[in-house]
Structure formats: structure tokens, C-alpha cells
N, C-alpha and C positions, 0 to 999 in steps of 0.2 A: 885800350885794355888789351893786355897780352893774352895769348892763347891759353897759357897756364891758368890765369884767373878765370877765363871762360870755362875751362875744364873743371875748375874747383866749383864754380857756381852751378854747373850742370850736376856735379856730384852732390852738392848740398841740396838740390831740388828733390833728390830721391830719398829713400829711407836712410835714416841715421841709425847706426848700430845701437842696439839696446844693451850697452855695456857701461861700466863705471866711467870710462874715459873714451867717449866716442870720437873725439877729435884726435886722440892718439892713433886710433885705428885708421881714420881717414888720412892723417898725416903720413902714416906708413904706406898707405896705398898710393899717395901722391908724391912720395919721395921727399917730403919736407919734415921739419921737426914740428912737434905739437905746438910749441911756443910760436914758431913762425906762422903756422896755419892760423892760430887764434889771432895773431897780430894782423894778418891779412884780412880776416873776417871782420875784425874790429874796424879797420880802416874802411872797408867796403860799406859798413853800416854808417860810419861817420860821414862818408862821402855821399850817402843816400843811394848807393847802388843796391844795397840790400836794405829793405825797409824794415822787415821784421823777420824774426827767426823763431819758429815754434812748432809744436806738434799739431797734427791734424787728427782729430778724434773721429772715428767712425761712429756717428751718433746713434745709428740703429743698433750696432753691436754693443754700445754702451748703455742701452736701455731707453734711449730717447726715440721711441717709435712713432711719436705723433709730431707732425709739423704742419704749419699752415703759413701761406703767404697772405699777408693782410695788406690790402690797398686802402689808403687813407686819404680823405680830402681834408687837409689841414690848411687853415687860412695862412696866407703868405707871411703875415706879421708874427706868426707863431712857429714857423718851421724850424728856426734855430733852437728854440727852447724844446720843442717836441722831439727834434732829432737827437738832442743831447739826452733827453729823458729816455727815449726809446732805446738808444744805444747803451744805456746804463744797465739794462736787464741782461743777466747772464743767459737767459733763454733766447735772446735775440742774436742771431749770428750775422744778419745782414740788415742794414737800415739805409735806405736811399731816398734822396729827393730827386725826382725826375721831371723832365719836361712834360707838359700836359698838352697833347694834341687837341685840336678842335673837338668839342663835344665830349671830352673825356675829363671827368672831374678829379681823378685821383692823382695826387702829386707826391705822396710819400708811400714807401713800401717797406715792410718788415718781414723777415723770415723768422718765425717763432718755433722753437723746438721744446718738447716736453715729454715726460714719461707717460703722461695720460692726456686725454682730451681735456680733462678738467684743468690740468696744469696750464695748457695752452690758452684755454678760455679765460683763466684768471688774469693772465698778462694782458690779453685783449681788453677785458673789462676794466682793468686798472688804467690803461692808456685812454680808453674811450671816456671814462669818468673824469679824468684829469683835463683832457683837451676838448671834449665834446665836439668831435668832428661832425661836419654836416652829413657826411656819408662815410661808411667804410664797408669793405667786403672781405670775407674770408674765402680764400681759394685753396682747397686741399689738393694735395698731389694724388694723381690717379695712377701714374706710372712714371718711372725714372728711365729716361733713355740714355743720359750721359751725365756723369758728375766726375770731374777731374780738377786737379789743381793746375794752375797756369804754369807752364814751363817756358823758359826763355831761350835755352840753348839745347 
């Protein structure tokens, strides 16, 4: 990968201008045409270098002030179905199957966001009713020390 592409990826990891044609502005900054820039981004997506391209919503500023990490004990034969179902909720931003160390029962984890505690609890109740996990625990945030998006360059 040449240094210009690394520079472009670095630029795309930051804020995208909130204008009608954001790629035109970025193209001007980088000395390329908008068409060339979009072509390069398309190729990077096709090659799997860029997996997705999207906005990151500040959930608290958007009114989603309630969140909870839920640890689930889901039977191994149900994890695929449960994972797909959990991931289908717009309120769930993260859904993981993780290794389970000795004496630790929880193998699936979801991060659920809502405008109210009731919104969050409805999602938890829906999942619990469908999969009847042996155990699950809700872990609420007490304090946020760090939250950033991953940057690669």
C-alpha cells in the first residue's frame, strides 16, 4: 500500500465534512479528483482494506442515555441463532460470543442502548423469553474512562 493511500485512510478515519459533497472537499485536500477518490475508496472496500464506512453517533447526545452490558449464558447449540437474533436489534451496538474461562458461565455479551431504562429492559426481556438462558446478568456503567474509535494510521 503506498503512502498516499495510508494518508487517505488516516484522513477518512477522522471527521468527514458535513457538506453536500464531502468527498469533493477531501479530494481537494488530497490533490485528487472526487471521481478518483471515490474510485480508490471503492477499490479499498472491494479488497477488504476498508470493511465499512459510516457515521458514529454520540448515543448520549442523541438521547440514548441508558445502556447496559448483558452477560448471557447461552447453550452452545443455540449461540448462532441467539447471536443473529441479538444482532438484529437496533438497540444493540455490540454482540459477542467469547471464550469462557473456568468457573465463568457467560459466553455471550451484548451492549444495549435505550432512551430509558424501560427501553433497555424490554430488549433484555425479549431475548430472555426467546432463549431462556440459564443465567444472565445486567452490568450498568458507573463511569466511562475511555471511548474511542480504532485508528490504524
